[in-house]
Phi, psi and omega in degrees: 000139171222148181198136181227016181096342178246345181207132179234125182246154177170190170277115191271127179263100177274084191301316190301324184251003174058055187221145171228129181216149180287139180190186184224134174266125171266126187239132172234119184054240186258013186241158167275119178250357175197143176232123177251129169282139189219169186258353183298155170251136179237150172268355179250169182230143171252121177235159172304161176287157180271147184240122165277121192276347179198113179213141164266106184306318187303326174300341174287353190067003182256150164292160175307320181293333182271326172301322178296322183301323179269323183287341172292331179307325184263008175093013174273128185252340189207150176219135171268107195240123171270117185272028181289354173287309178287332180298314182296344181257321194233001178070216183297328183294332180291322179295318179297327180296309179303319176299309184302305184302315180297338186291346180270002186234159181279338182303140182273106177262140179231116185257148180261169175266120176297134185264343186226075175239107358288166179295326178202171181274010194246023177211165176254128177229183194260355185191158172243153174229105180263184182303329181284324175290329178295323178287324170309316185289315188292338178296330188284141178289347180278349182260111190262348185195178176263132182296160187316126183272090184288321185277071186294340176295329173291330174290319183285339178266003180067029188300138191300314190294308185290335176295313182299316184297316180297318180294327182294316178303319179293318182299329182256017180048047179252141180289162187238119177279146174256177179191092181213083171296124178080356185285130182217169174067215182305314185300315182305315178298313176305310184298320183287310183302342173298339185122000178296125188252344185216167169204133183253004196249020182283132180253346185226153175303313184300323182289314180301314179299313181297317174301321180296315182301329176276000171100005178282139173272123188271123178258108179293116186263136165220095181251192181281340179250306188268118183235109181243354191297314185296321179290320192268333200298331177305327180297340182291329183304325178254342195230036184294341181276349177251015186236153172220163171260145177212162168250335180066291181224122188226118177279159188299328177299314177290325184290327178292343184273322188175164177219243179289342179297327170299318179297314174304316180296318182293327181299309185298323184292338178277355177095003184289139179295140186310312188290320175301322183289321183283331170305317175290322186272337194237310189276311190295329177292325179292322181286314187290313178276354184061057188272150179270060181237134184289148180232030176063048168246148169302131190093344175292153163306151183270069175249111187195167181241148171251122186249154175279334185195137180282354179262318175283335177053040174271121187288113177270314180218150170241121183249131172229128182052033170089355180248147182285114177252356169203152179206124177052046178078009182241129177280133176261005176278127187279147179282141178222144179295129180270169177276137178272124171228155187200166173205092187205106194238355191284154180265167175308149184260154174256160182300316181305335180295342180260008187271149175230104173304137188278141187241025184047053180217160173288175182250135164279122192238136171277127167266105177283146179243121180294132175081011179228152174269329181289153175239170171255166173243125176252154169230128190220157176284127185285157166263125184239131174233119178060031169092005180239152177275127184235174177292139172258088187305311184299324180269001184049051172243097186253154179286138172236150183219150175232121178251134179294115182265006180258343173197160180289125182202164178301152176284131175273134180246144172211184173221146187229147172248153171087018169275334169072004179298133177257351172201163174072200183200154175236153183210156183207136164272005163266099185220097185299139357257345185278342173066041167281180181269121176250142181212153172220142179191180187263352177210157181294330181296318181291316182301313179301316179300314180301315176297316183289339173295323176288324182294323183296327180258007184055044173125142182160166170254140182225162170211138188226149165218186175307320186247001189223156165195149183213151178216135166256107187287138177234079191280342183273102184067005187077001183234347178231144179280162171254014182259167174290154191300325180298319176296318185293313179297324174291319175300308179303316169312314186291312188290327179294315173302319179299316178297318175288335177292331177287350173121358178298131172258003179293142179300319178222087183297326178291321180295305180300319181295324179301335182265350182288001181240013183267095186300334182285357180242123184285172011256313170241146179221172180236120163250174185293357174263354179135185179282133197232130171275108183278354174271319180271350187046059181205150174288152175226163182276150176281351172249116184280149181289139184278000000 
């Protein structure tokens, strides 16, 4: 390999033509202006850059500019980002914040217009984005698509607001992202026929194949909480042109270890052909979303990676627009202090706010499933102490609470299984999609302390026990840090380990906790307004009738 910013040589992996040959890329400014085939032998490989086809940058707890600094190390050159997390807090201003912050770094961010803000009418969030705001955003060149249409029941019922938003996307010839976990048969056909082009919520091969047959591009997701790659990767062998890779949500401790490169390596370990894998990882997102990302053709932007081997897939250098942005595990993008924005007005809570008087009934319990966003519904006998329902630590039935962070309101109480805490409590102001404060713990006192740590800093994730407490502050919209990625990753690792030292056996306890308030994923979840049945679309009592 040789390179001086004008020419880069190696074994060129031409994914579009399924060919590998030794050659040199000639680069002028930000473009490839020539590709020379050679007889030379090279030990290194040049491949197109990796693209995350669906991610919520906010879930990394990093700003876009800080996310870019670490992602380029792993070979990511572009990210298709749905900013509905910050939009639920700050509305259109939040989307503009993401565009502004991402503009200071070379990684190519492509944002969507959030379609479901709020995600439902059964929770309190900080802002709304109606059809008029969606049109305002879709007019912008920076906005490439309509964000995931999560409220598929409204699509199936022909509900006017979501239909108007879909119509606006079609008016501006912008693609429409989907979100329909478990949807099959005639309802799925109706949903797809409305204009939906993608789905990242497939849990089984059968579901994914049915969606592919209907023309949907399936985004194979491997995030910090939801992990579907092992189940879905076999479909790539025959359907590589209809698949993309995505992370959806990736926490900072996982991000410093890897990103899309991890999905590529695991796909290769499953025995999938390298050209098919790279089609999914590099090419398909560019073609589907019409991204300004190069694919190693003359005239393309000079976006590519230099690898030591296409089998080990170790990224030696990452190029974006012809410039080296990462080299040998080191980011070359400088850190910059971000602007602070927020919407966080709730005051501190009292221990009594978390008490639940017993009503001589069984409990409706959320059963969390490690590695999945869906939950099960259990009915169990409660543990009662002095007339109040409390956590049953021995049975792993723990009290959970959601606190409205936009105004002072009564605390919503529920119970959850599989968090495994034997002591203490954990809390987070990252609670999809409205980002109220969610907490789980063994005692009301612990839950209250964990919540108030977040309240004190107007956002953060926290862990407390009798003798310990820790907080990762998230002052930007209550969901992102203003610190550099390495410090955030270390603090996140430390607090994650603390939660696990309390007894949690979940792979990612804070990420799993953040989805226990996501009402659009069945079966039952907890919002700031109460326990919610995601199948019947109605509130239910935490205490079931006998």
